[in-house]
N, C-alpha and C positions, 0 to 999 in steps of 0.2 A: 291770444284764444283759450277755449275751452271745449272739452271732449264731453259731449255730451247725450253720447250712448252708445252699447258696444253691444253688438248679438250675435250668434251666431246663425246663417242660413245652413240651405243644403245644400249641399254637396261638399261642404266644408269650408266657406269662406265667413268669416268673421265681419262682417261690418262695423266702420265707426263713422258715428253720426260725430263732425267738431263743426264748431262756431269760432268765427275768427272776433273780437273784443276790440280790435282799434285794428287802421289798414294794414295791412304789412307788404308793405313797400321799401323800408327805410333800410333797403339792404348796407345801398353802397350811395356815401353820402357825399360829401364835398367836404364833410368835417372829419378828421380820424381819429377815430376811434368814439365818433358823440352818436348818438341814437341810430345806433344796431338792434334791431327787431329781428329776432331769426325764432323760428319753434319749427319739432320736428315732432311727428307719429309716427310713436315705436312701438313694433310688434313685440313679439318675446315666445316662441315655441316653446312648453316645455314636451317630454313623454312622459311616464307614468311614475316615474321615479323622479319625477320634479329633474330631468335634464334637459339643457335646454338643449333644445334643436336646433333651430333657427329664428336669427332678430332681422327684423324686414324695419327700412327706416324710410319713411318717404318726409318730403319740404311741405308740415303746414300749411305754410303760402304760396301755395298752390292749388287749383280746385285742381276737382276730378277730371276740368278736361284736361288740365295741362296745362289752360292759364295763370301768370307770374303775378296776378295778384288778388290775392282777397278781398275783398272791401268792409269794411266796417257792419257789423252784424252778419257777413253774409255766410250761411251754412252750404258745409259737402260734406261727401258722403264717402267714404277711401274704402274699398274690398279686398280684401288680401287673403291668398288662399293656405289656409289649413295642411302642412304637410301629412302624410296618411297617419307615421309616427307621433304625432304629437297629439299630445292627449286636454291639451292648455292652454290656452293662450293670454298673455299680459298683455295689457295698452296701457301704456302711459304718454306724456303732454311732454318731452323732454325739450330744458331750454337749452 
């Protein structure tokens, strides 16, 4: 999984474009503890004094339409609403 771009749109929307580097459907396998791949996109919103206001987490294996599997090289865009009090947004990939 890789984050391609992050941009702020009008209305306080943060758009995150990301891409699957491999097929992300090996979450549950017949092998205990093996082949588990998961990643989440996390956005931390902070105020003027850098205090955390809100955190949002989205499973990166889901497409923006809610489908459970992203295929190899598939790209998706997630949109997060920035709280009115927030001044900054930090986006990261969490494995």
